[in-house]
Phi, psi and omega in degrees: 000141178290134176281138179299327180295327178293317178294322180292322177298316179298319179298316180297319179294317180296320180296316178296320179298317178300314181297315181294322180291323176297317179294320180298321178298316179296321180296317180299319178294318181292337179286345175282167180301130184284158177296323179299321180291320178296318179296318179296322179293318178296319180298319179295317180297321178296317180291326177297316179297320179297316179297317180297315180298317180291327177295319178295315179298318179297317180297316179298317181294321178296322177295321178295317179298316180299320179296318179296317180300320179294320178295319178297316181298317180293318181293318180293323178297319178291323182295320186260004182281341182086000180291320182276121181252332184293129184299314181296319180295322177296317179297318178297320180293320177296319178297321179296316179297318179297318179296319178295322178295319178295319178297318178300315181299317180296317180295319180293324175296315179297320179297319179298318178298318179295320179297321177294316178300319181294319178299317179295319179295321178294323177294318178295323178295318179297319178295319180296321178294319179296317179296319178296317180299317179295319180295319178296318181296316178296316181297320180296316178298317180298320180299318179300316180293319182292321178297320178294319179294319179300318179297318179297316180297315181296322178296314181294322178296322177295322177296320179297319178301319179292318179297319179296322178299331178279336182273320188305321180299340181272358183250127181294144182309317181296319179292325179294320178296317177300315180300313182294321178296317178296321179301318180293322185277334188249031176065031177093349182252102183255333184236130180228159176268157172293137174246093188071246177248016184240161177291132179287353180266315184242347178085001180281141181299138179273135183292154178304324180298316180291324177298319180296317179297324177297318180294335179277358178087011180277156173278126180233153179241144179300133179291345181260303184261351176075003179287154177286133182249137176232159178292143179289000000 
């Protein structure tokens, strides 16, 4: 006959094993790249793209300004060289220079705005880089701790497997099947100790008949929750 203490020992090992395996699963998930790290990397990439786009726009705008300045210089040189004598042609040339100056002013104003945007984007990029570095450092420290915890969990799980291997031969196949079925039906808790005169699983008072069977060394189940009861 299976001893109740053997089943209770197995229950304690299984319960600990369940807890450790749940924690190990969480540790394994946490060892992957964290969402915080992914978000920080995405934020850095977004600011990098913004800086690159603004740098291209600034370069294009600077080329436009340079082109306008060259046109103004050529027009003014022609205007003041004395080569042009015709009054209408001179007036047209003056109007052209004025238009070019207005265009230059508009381009320089736009260029200034782009330069300010680029500076702000560079500042945001620097902040994003700093945040990513901090997140990586935290993640790296966390990884070290998690790797150590994983090793501890795996070691203890291996020890539990060995302990269970030593207990199982003392449990009759029929009793083991009953135990496993109860574990599935009762949320993993199949064997409980008496708590005073009550079942340690549901708290319902144990009948005198069941108490007598317990004292005789028999396996008994709670009349209410059906779990196996053992003496404390």
